[in-house]
SEPALO-558735 format. One record per residue (C-alpha): x, y, z; residue number from 1; residue in three letters. Coordinates in steps of 0.5 Angstrom, whole numbers, plus 500, padded with zeros to 3 digits. Example, Ala and Ser with C-alpha at 12.3 -4.5 7.8 and 13.67 -1.06 7.14 Angstrom:
SEPALO-558735
<site><xx>525</xx><yy>491</yy><zz>516</zz><num>1</num><residu>ALA</residu></site>
<site><xx>527</xx><yy>498</yy><zz>514</zz><num>2</num><residu>SER</residu></site>
This chain:
SEPALO-558735
<site><xx>543</xx><yy>620</yy><zz>852</zz><num>1</num><residu>MET</residu></site>
<site><xx>540</xx><yy>621</yy><zz>859</zz><num>2</num><residu>LEU</residu></site>
<site><xx>544</xx><yy>625</yy><zz>863</zz><num>3</num><residu>ARG</residu></site>
<site><xx>539</xx><yy>629</yy><zz>868</zz><num>4</num><residu>ALA</residu></site>
<site><xx>532</xx><yy>628</yy><zz>871</zz><num>5</num><residu>LEU</residu></site>
<site><xx>528</xx><yy>635</yy><zz>873</zz><num>6</num><residu>ILE</residu></site>
<site><xx>523</xx><yy>634</yy><zz>878</zz><num>7</num><residu>PHE</residu></site>
<site><xx>517</xx><yy>638</yy><zz>881</zz><num>8</num><residu>ASP</residu></site>
<site><xx>517</xx><yy>638</yy><zz>889</zz><num>9</num><residu>VAL</residu></site>
<site><xx>510</xx><yy>639</yy><zz>892</zz><num>10</num><residu>ASP</residu></site>
<site><xx>506</xx><yy>632</yy><zz>891</zz><num>11</num><residu>GLU</residu></site>
<site><xx>512</xx><yy>629</yy><zz>888</zz><num>12</num><residu>THR</residu></site>
<site><xx>517</xx><yy>629</yy><zz>893</zz><num>13</num><residu>LEU</residu></site>
<site><xx>513</xx><yy>631</yy><zz>899</zz><num>14</num><residu>VAL</residu></site>
<site><xx>505</xx><yy>632</yy><zz>901</zz><num>15</num><residu>TYR</residu></site>
<site><xx>501</xx><yy>636</yy><zz>906</zz><num>16</num><residu>TYR</residu></site>
<site><xx>496</xx><yy>632</yy><zz>910</zz><num>17</num><residu>GLU</residu></site>
<site><xx>489</xx><yy>636</yy><zz>910</zz><num>18</num><residu>GLY</residu></site>
<site><xx>492</xx><yy>641</yy><zz>906</zz><num>19</num><residu>TYR</residu></site>
<site><xx>486</xx><yy>645</yy><zz>902</zz><num>20</num><residu>ASP</residu></site>
<site><xx>488</xx><yy>651</yy><zz>897</zz><num>21</num><residu>HIS</residu></site>
<site><xx>482</xx><yy>655</yy><zz>899</zz><num>22</num><residu>ARG</residu></site>
<site><xx>483</xx><yy>654</yy><zz>907</zz><num>23</num><residu>GLU</residu></site>
<site><xx>490</xx><yy>655</yy><zz>907</zz><num>24</num><residu>TRP</residu></site>
<site><xx>489</xx><yy>662</yy><zz>903</zz><num>25</num><residu>TYR</residu></site>
<site><xx>482</xx><yy>664</yy><zz>907</zz><num>26</num><residu>GLU</residu></site>
<site><xx>486</xx><yy>662</yy><zz>914</zz><num>27</num><residu>LYS</residu></site>
<site><xx>493</xx><yy>664</yy><zz>912</zz><num>28</num><residu>TRP</residu></site>
<site><xx>494</xx><yy>669</yy><zz>907</zz><num>29</num><residu>VAL</residu></site>
<site><xx>488</xx><yy>674</yy><zz>907</zz><num>30</num><residu>MET</residu></site>
<site><xx>489</xx><yy>676</yy><zz>914</zz><num>31</num><residu>PRO</residu></site>
<site><xx>496</xx><yy>678</yy><zz>912</zz><num>32</num><residu>ALA</residu></site>
<site><xx>493</xx><yy>682</yy><zz>906</zz><num>33</num><residu>LEU</residu></site>
<site><xx>488</xx><yy>686</yy><zz>910</zz><num>34</num><residu>ARG</residu></site>
<site><xx>493</xx><yy>688</yy><zz>915</zz><num>35</num><residu>GLU</residu></site>
<site><xx>496</xx><yy>691</yy><zz>909</zz><num>36</num><residu>ARG</residu></site>
<site><xx>489</xx><yy>694</yy><zz>907</zz><num>37</num><residu>GLY</residu></site>
<site><xx>489</xx><yy>689</yy><zz>901</zz><num>38</num><residu>ILE</residu></site>
<site><xx>482</xx><yy>685</yy><zz>900</zz><num>39</num><residu>GLU</residu></site>
<site><xx>483</xx><yy>680</yy><zz>894</zz><num>40</num><residu>LEU</residu></site>
<site><xx>478</xx><yy>674</yy><zz>894</zz><num>41</num><residu>ASP</residu></site>
<site><xx>480</xx><yy>667</yy><zz>893</zz><num>42</num><residu>TYR</residu></site>
<site><xx>477</xx><yy>667</yy><zz>886</zz><num>43</num><residu>GLU</residu></site>
<site><xx>481</xx><yy>672</yy><zz>883</zz><num>44</num><residu>THR</residu></site>
<site><xx>488</xx><yy>669</yy><zz>887</zz><num>45</num><residu>TYR</residu></site>
<site><xx>486</xx><yy>662</yy><zz>884</zz><num>46</num><residu>ARG</residu></site>
<site><xx>486</xx><yy>665</yy><zz>877</zz><num>47</num><residu>LYS</residu></site>
<site><xx>493</xx><yy>669</yy><zz>878</zz><num>48</num><residu>THR</residu></site>
<site><xx>496</xx><yy>662</yy><zz>880</zz><num>49</num><residu>VAL</residu></site>
<site><xx>493</xx><yy>658</yy><zz>875</zz><num>50</num><residu>THR</residu></site>
<site><xx>495</xx><yy>663</yy><zz>869</zz><num>51</num><residu>GLY</residu></site>
<site><xx>488</xx><yy>665</yy><zz>868</zz><num>52</num><residu>GLU</residu></site>
<site><xx>490</xx><yy>672</yy><zz>870</zz><num>53</num><residu>LEU</residu></site>
<site><xx>498</xx><yy>675</yy><zz>870</zz><num>54</num><residu>PRO</residu></site>
<site><xx>501</xx><yy>675</yy><zz>876</zz><num>55</num><residu>ARG</residu></site>
<site><xx>501</xx><yy>683</yy><zz>876</zz><num>56</num><residu>SER</residu></site>
<site><xx>493</xx><yy>683</yy><zz>875</zz><num>57</num><residu>TYR</residu></site>
<site><xx>494</xx><yy>684</yy><zz>883</zz><num>58</num><residu>VAL</residu></site>
<site><xx>497</xx><yy>691</yy><zz>882</zz><num>59</num><residu>GLU</residu></site>
<site><xx>489</xx><yy>694</yy><zz>880</zz><num>60</num><residu>ARG</residu></site>
<site><xx>488</xx><yy>693</yy><zz>888</zz><num>61</num><residu>PHE</residu></site>
<site><xx>493</xx><yy>698</yy><zz>890</zz><num>62</num><residu>GLY</residu></site>
<site><xx>500</xx><yy>694</yy><zz>891</zz><num>63</num><residu>ILE</residu></site>
<site><xx>507</xx><yy>693</yy><zz>887</zz><num>64</num><residu>ASP</residu></site>
<site><xx>506</xx><yy>685</yy><zz>884</zz><num>65</num><residu>HIS</residu></site>
<site><xx>512</xx><yy>683</yy><zz>887</zz><num>66</num><residu>VAL</residu></site>
<site><xx>511</xx><yy>685</yy><zz>894</zz><num>67</num><residu>GLU</residu></site>
<site><xx>504</xx><yy>681</yy><zz>894</zz><num>68</num><residu>PHE</residu></site>
<site><xx>508</xx><yy>675</yy><zz>892</zz><num>69</num><residu>TRP</residu></site>
<site><xx>513</xx><yy>676</yy><zz>897</zz><num>70</num><residu>ARG</residu></site>
<site><xx>508</xx><yy>677</yy><zz>902</zz><num>71</num><residu>ILE</residu></site>
<site><xx>504</xx><yy>671</yy><zz>900</zz><num>72</num><residu>VAL</residu></site>
<site><xx>511</xx><yy>667</yy><zz>899</zz><num>73</num><residu>ASP</residu></site>
<site><xx>512</xx><yy>669</yy><zz>907</zz><num>74</num><residu>SER</residu></site>
<site><xx>506</xx><yy>667</yy><zz>909</zz><num>75</num><residu>VAL</residu></site>
<site><xx>507</xx><yy>660</yy><zz>906</zz><num>76</num><residu>ASN</residu></site>
<site><xx>513</xx><yy>659</yy><zz>909</zz><num>77</num><residu>LEU</residu></site>
<site><xx>510</xx><yy>660</yy><zz>916</zz><num>78</num><residu>GLU</residu></site>
<site><xx>505</xx><yy>655</yy><zz>914</zz><num>79</num><residu>TYR</residu></site>
<site><xx>510</xx><yy>650</yy><zz>912</zz><num>80</num><residu>ARG</residu></site>
<site><xx>513</xx><yy>651</yy><zz>918</zz><num>81</num><residu>LYS</residu></site>
<site><xx>507</xx><yy>650</yy><zz>922</zz><num>82</num><residu>ARG</residu></site>
<site><xx>505</xx><yy>644</yy><zz>919</zz><num>83</num><residu>MET</residu></site>
<site><xx>512</xx><yy>641</yy><zz>920</zz><num>84</num><residu>ALA</residu></site>
<site><xx>511</xx><yy>642</yy><zz>927</zz><num>85</num><residu>GLU</residu></site>
<site><xx>505</xx><yy>638</yy><zz>927</zz><num>86</num><residu>LEU</residu></site>
<site><xx>508</xx><yy>633</yy><zz>923</zz><num>87</num><residu>GLY</residu></site>
<site><xx>503</xx><yy>634</yy><zz>917</zz><num>88</num><residu>ARG</residu></site>
<site><xx>509</xx><yy>635</yy><zz>911</zz><num>89</num><residu>ILE</residu></site>
<site><xx>511</xx><yy>628</yy><zz>909</zz><num>90</num><residu>LYS</residu></site>
<site><xx>516</xx><yy>625</yy><zz>905</zz><num>91</num><residu>PRO</residu></site>
<site><xx>513</xx><yy>620</yy><zz>900</zz><num>92</num><residu>PHE</residu></site>
<site><xx>516</xx><yy>613</yy><zz>902</zz><num>93</num><residu>PRO</residu></site>
<site><xx>519</xx><yy>612</yy><zz>896</zz><num>94</num><residu>ASP</residu></site>
<site><xx>523</xx><yy>618</yy><zz>895</zz><num>95</num><residu>VAL</residu></site>
<site><xx>529</xx><yy>614</yy><zz>897</zz><num>96</num><residu>ASP</residu></site>
<site><xx>529</xx><yy>612</yy><zz>890</zz><num>97</num><residu>ALA</residu></site>
<site><xx>533</xx><yy>619</yy><zz>889</zz><num>98</num><residu>LEU</residu></site>
<site><xx>539</xx><yy>616</yy><zz>892</zz><num>99</num><residu>GLU</residu></site>
<site><xx>539</xx><yy>610</yy><zz>887</zz><num>100</num><residu>GLU</residu></site>
<site><xx>538</xx><yy>616</yy><zz>881</zz><num>101</num><residu>LEU</residu></site>
<site><xx>544</xx><yy>619</yy><zz>883</zz><num>102</num><residu>LYS</residu></site>
<site><xx>548</xx><yy>612</yy><zz>884</zz><num>103</num><residu>LYS</residu></site>
<site><xx>547</xx><yy>612</yy><zz>877</zz><num>104</num><residu>MET</residu></site>
<site><xx>550</xx><yy>618</yy><zz>875</zz><num>105</num><residu>GLY</residu></site>
<site><xx>545</xx><yy>623</yy><zz>873</zz><num>106</num><residu>LEU</residu></site>
<site><xx>544</xx><yy>630</yy><zz>875</zz><num>107</num><residu>LYS</residu></site>
<site><xx>538</xx><yy>632</yy><zz>879</zz><num>108</num><residu>LEU</residu></site>
<site><xx>535</xx><yy>639</yy><zz>879</zz><num>109</num><residu>ALA</residu></site>
<site><xx>528</xx><yy>641</yy><zz>883</zz><num>110</num><residu>ALA</residu></site>
<site><xx>523</xx><yy>646</yy><zz>881</zz><num>111</num><residu>VAL</residu></site>
<site><xx>518</xx><yy>649</yy><zz>884</zz><num>112</num><residu>SER</residu></site>
<site><xx>513</xx><yy>654</yy><zz>884</zz><num>113</num><residu>ASN</residu></site>
<site><xx>513</xx><yy>656</yy><zz>891</zz><num>114</num><residu>ALA</residu></site>
<site><xx>518</xx><yy>661</yy><zz>893</zz><num>115</num><residu>SER</residu></site>
<site><xx>526</xx><yy>659</yy><zz>894</zz><num>116</num><residu>GLN</residu></site>
<site><xx>525</xx><yy>659</yy><zz>901</zz><num>117</num><residu>GLU</residu></site>
<site><xx>519</xx><yy>654</yy><zz>901</zz><num>118</num><residu>CYS</residu></site>
<site><xx>522</xx><yy>650</yy><zz>896</zz><num>119</num><residu>THR</residu></site>
<site><xx>529</xx><yy>648</yy><zz>900</zz><num>120</num><residu>GLU</residu></site>
<site><xx>525</xx><yy>649</yy><zz>907</zz><num>121</num><residu>PHE</residu></site>
<site><xx>521</xx><yy>642</yy><zz>905</zz><num>122</num><residu>VAL</residu></site>
<site><xx>527</xx><yy>638</yy><zz>902</zz><num>123</num><residu>LEU</residu></site>
<site><xx>532</xx><yy>640</yy><zz>908</zz><num>124</num><residu>ASN</residu></site>
<site><xx>527</xx><yy>638</yy><zz>913</zz><num>125</num><residu>LEU</residu></site>
<site><xx>527</xx><yy>631</yy><zz>910</zz><num>126</num><residu>PHE</residu></site>
<site><xx>534</xx><yy>632</yy><zz>908</zz><num>127</num><residu>ASN</residu></site>
<site><xx>533</xx><yy>631</yy><zz>901</zz><num>128</num><residu>LEU</residu></site>
<site><xx>537</xx><yy>638</yy><zz>899</zz><num>129</num><residu>ARG</residu></site>
<site><xx>543</xx><yy>634</yy><zz>898</zz><num>130</num><residu>LYS</residu></site>
<site><xx>541</xx><yy>629</yy><zz>892</zz><num>131</num><residu>TYR</residu></site>
<site><xx>539</xx><yy>636</yy><zz>888</zz><num>132</num><residu>PHE</residu></site>
<site><xx>545</xx><yy>640</yy><zz>884</zz><num>133</num><residu>ASP</residu></site>
<site><xx>540</xx><yy>645</yy><zz>882</zz><num>134</num><residu>VAL</residu></site>
<site><xx>534</xx><yy>648</yy><zz>885</zz><num>135</num><residu>ILE</residu></site>
<site><xx>529</xx><yy>653</yy><zz>883</zz><num>136</num><residu>TYR</residu></site>
<site><xx>523</xx><yy>656</yy><zz>886</zz><num>137</num><residu>GLY</residu></site>
<site><xx>519</xx><yy>662</yy><zz>883</zz><num>138</num><residu>LYS</residu></site>
<site><xx>523</xx><yy>667</yy><zz>881</zz><num>139</num><residu>ASP</residu></site>
<site><xx>521</xx><yy>675</yy><zz>883</zz><num>140</num><residu>TYR</residu></site>
<site><xx>524</xx><yy>678</yy><zz>876</zz><num>141</num><residu>SER</residu></site>
<site><xx>519</xx><yy>673</yy><zz>872</zz><num>142</num><residu>ASN</residu></site>
<site><xx>513</xx><yy>672</yy><zz>876</zz><num>143</num><residu>LEU</residu></site>
<site><xx>509</xx><yy>669</yy><zz>870</zz><num>144</num><residu>ASP</residu></site>
<site><xx>515</xx><yy>664</yy><zz>869</zz><num>145</num><residu>GLY</residu></site>
<site><xx>512</xx><yy>659</yy><zz>874</zz><num>146</num><residu>VAL</residu></site>
<site><xx>510</xx><yy>652</yy><zz>871</zz><num>147</num><residu>LYS</residu></site>
<site><xx>506</xx><yy>651</yy><zz>866</zz><num>148</num><residu>PRO</residu></site>
<site><xx>511</xx><yy>656</yy><zz>863</zz><num>149</num><residu>ASP</residu></site>
<site><xx>518</xx><yy>652</yy><zz>861</zz><num>150</num><residu>PRO</residu></site>
<site><xx>521</xx><yy>659</yy><zz>864</zz><num>151</num><residu>TYR</residu></site>
<site><xx>524</xx><yy>655</yy><zz>870</zz><num>152</num><residu>LEU</residu></site>
<site><xx>525</xx><yy>648</yy><zz>867</zz><num>153</num><residu>VAL</residu></site>
<site><xx>530</xx><yy>652</yy><zz>862</zz><num>154</num><residu>LYS</residu></site>
<site><xx>533</xx><yy>655</yy><zz>867</zz><num>155</num><residu>LYS</residu></site>
<site><xx>535</xx><yy>649</yy><zz>870</zz><num>156</num><residu>ALA</residu></site>
<site><xx>537</xx><yy>646</yy><zz>863</zz><num>157</num><residu>LEU</residu></site>
<site><xx>541</xx><yy>652</yy><zz>862</zz><num>158</num><residu>LYS</residu></site>
<site><xx>544</xx><yy>651</yy><zz>870</zz><num>159</num><residu>ALA</residu></site>
<site><xx>546</xx><yy>644</yy><zz>868</zz><num>160</num><residu>LEU</residu></site>
<site><xx>549</xx><yy>645</yy><zz>861</zz><num>161</num><residu>ASP</residu></site>
<site><xx>544</xx><yy>641</yy><zz>858</zz><num>162</num><residu>LEU</residu></site>
<site><xx>539</xx><yy>640</yy><zz>852</zz><num>163</num><residu>ARG</residu></site>
<site><xx>532</xx><yy>638</yy><zz>853</zz><num>164</num><residu>PRO</residu></site>
<site><xx>533</xx><yy>632</yy><zz>849</zz><num>165</num><residu>GLN</residu></site>
<site><xx>538</xx><yy>630</yy><zz>855</zz><num>166</num><residu>GLU</residu></site>
<site><xx>533</xx><yy>630</yy><zz>861</zz><num>167</num><residu>ALA</residu></site>
<site><xx>527</xx><yy>628</yy><zz>864</zz><num>168</num><residu>LEU</residu></site>
<site><xx>521</xx><yy>632</yy><zz>867</zz><num>169</num><residu>MET</residu></site>
<site><xx>518</xx><yy>629</yy><zz>873</zz><num>170</num><residu>VAL</residu></site>
<site><xx>512</xx><yy>631</yy><zz>876</zz><num>171</num><residu>GLY</residu></site>
<site><xx>504</xx><yy>629</yy><zz>878</zz><num>172</num><residu>ASP</residu></site>
<site><xx>501</xx><yy>635</yy><zz>875</zz><num>173</num><residu>SER</residu></site>
<site><xx>498</xx><yy>638</yy><zz>869</zz><num>174</num><residu>HIS</residu></site>
<site><xx>503</xx><yy>644</yy><zz>870</zz><num>175</num><residu>HIS</residu></site>
<site><xx>509</xx><yy>639</yy><zz>870</zz><num>176</num><residu>ASP</residu></site>
<site><xx>507</xx><yy>636</yy><zz>864</zz><num>177</num><residu>VAL</residu></site>
<site><xx>506</xx><yy>643</yy><zz>860</zz><num>178</num><residu>LEU</residu></site>
<site><xx>512</xx><yy>645</yy><zz>863</zz><num>179</num><residu>ALA</residu></site>
<site><xx>516</xx><yy>639</yy><zz>860</zz><num>180</num><residu>GLY</residu></site>
<site><xx>513</xx><yy>639</yy><zz>854</zz><num>181</num><residu>LYS</residu></site>
<site><xx>514</xx><yy>646</yy><zz>852</zz><num>182</num><residu>ARG</residu></site>
<site><xx>521</xx><yy>646</yy><zz>854</zz><num>183</num><residu>ALA</residu></site>
<site><xx>522</xx><yy>640</yy><zz>848</zz><num>184</num><residu>ASP</residu></site>
<site><xx>523</xx><yy>635</yy><zz>854</zz><num>185</num><residu>MET</residu></site>
<site><xx>520</xx><yy>628</yy><zz>855</zz><num>186</num><residu>LYS</residu></site>
<site><xx>516</xx><yy>628</yy><zz>861</zz><num>187</num><residu>VAL</residu></site>
<site><xx>515</xx><yy>622</yy><zz>866</zz><num>188</num><residu>VAL</residu></site>
<site><xx>508</xx><yy>623</yy><zz>870</zz><num>189</num><residu>ASN</residu></site>
<site><xx>508</xx><yy>620</yy><zz>877</zz><num>190</num><residu>VAL</residu></site>
<site><xx>501</xx><yy>618</yy><zz>877</zz><num>191</num><residu>THR</residu></site>
<site><xx>500</xx><yy>619</yy><zz>885</zz><num>192</num><residu>ARG</residu></site>
<site><xx>494</xx><yy>623</yy><zz>884</zz><num>193</num><residu>PHE</residu></site>
<site><xx>491</xx><yy>620</yy><zz>877</zz><num>194</num><residu>GLY</residu></site>
<site><xx>494</xx><yy>620</yy><zz>870</zz><num>195</num><residu>LYS</residu></site>
<site><xx>495</xx><yy>627</yy><zz>866</zz><num>196</num><residu>VAL</residu></site>
<site><xx>494</xx><yy>627</yy><zz>859</zz><num>197</num><residu>GLU</residu></site>
<site><xx>500</xx><yy>629</yy><zz>855</zz><num>198</num><residu>GLY</residu></site>
<site><xx>505</xx><yy>626</yy><zz>858</zz><num>199</num><residu>ALA</residu></site>
<site><xx>510</xx><yy>621</yy><zz>855</zz><num>200</num><residu>ASP</residu></site>
<site><xx>511</xx><yy>616</yy><zz>860</zz><num>201</num><residu>TYR</residu></site>
<site><xx>507</xx><yy>614</yy><zz>866</zz><num>202</num><residu>TYR</residu></site>
<site><xx>510</xx><yy>611</yy><zz>873</zz><num>203</num><residu>VAL</residu></site>
<site><xx>506</xx><yy>609</yy><zz>880</zz><num>204</num><residu>ASN</residu></site>
<site><xx>512</xx><yy>611</yy><zz>884</zz><num>205</num><residu>ASP</residu></site>
<site><xx>519</xx><yy>613</yy><zz>884</zz><num>206</num><residu>LEU</residu></site>
<site><xx>522</xx><yy>606</yy><zz>884</zz><num>207</num><residu>TRP</residu></site>
<site><xx>518</xx><yy>605</yy><zz>877</zz><num>208</num><residu>GLU</residu></site>
<site><xx>521</xx><yy>611</yy><zz>875</zz><num>209</num><residu>LEU</residu></site>
<site><xx>528</xx><yy>608</yy><zz>877</zz><num>210</num><residu>VAL</residu></site>
<site><xx>526</xx><yy>602</yy><zz>873</zz><num>211</num><residu>GLU</residu></site>
<site><xx>525</xx><yy>606</yy><zz>867</zz><num>212</num><residu>LEU</residu></site>
<site><xx>531</xx><yy>610</yy><zz>867</zz><num>213</num><residu>VAL</residu></site>
<site><xx>535</xx><yy>604</yy><zz>868</zz><num>214</num><residu>LYS</residu></site>
<site><xx>531</xx><yy>602</yy><zz>861</zz><num>215</num><residu>GLU</residu></site>
<site><xx>533</xx><yy>608</yy><zz>858</zz><num>216</num><residu>MET</residu></site>
<site><xx>540</xx><yy>608</yy><zz>860</zz><num>217</num><residu>LEU</residu></site>
<site><xx>541</xx><yy>600</yy><zz>857</zz><num>218</num><residu>GLU</residu></site>
<site><xx>538</xx><yy>602</yy><zz>850</zz><num>219</num><residu>ASP</residu></site>
């Protein structure tokens, strides 16, 4: 029996107009690192984000890796605040579907690779926080436990007291699909930016997700 949905946040519920990962890193993060005497090129940083290198890899540049990621996340929060001021963070027009899902008696969780503060900031920005029973950003005690690792997804399942079979993972990216599958869950890929191989279900938007959930609850 389906009892809950676990959502990705960025690019699933909200998006950032004009966002470019490399540009963000070089314009926002690199200056903050240089202030602390750290030189880290974009490609090395990218590999730590995608999981090709562990997040602790940055310690060879002379900084504690937890401190490093706290710096990155504090910069990211400032970036999000600035983008919000400029009106460049936007909710997808179908986020109202969250209210419909709540009316159906489902529990909702949000799980993001961004920090807890960054995740809550964006959800609060559009009054989406109220829909979620559980929200988890990256965990500084387990920094490699971000998607595609299932750690955060399993943490949400545990908080909701649910078995993997009782929830769906919903997201837009390869990392979301892998994290859900590694947590033994069925996964819904929201195909805003194209299909990701390996998902169990595909929907164009969150209203299609509502219809899918209704069918599942009727079975």
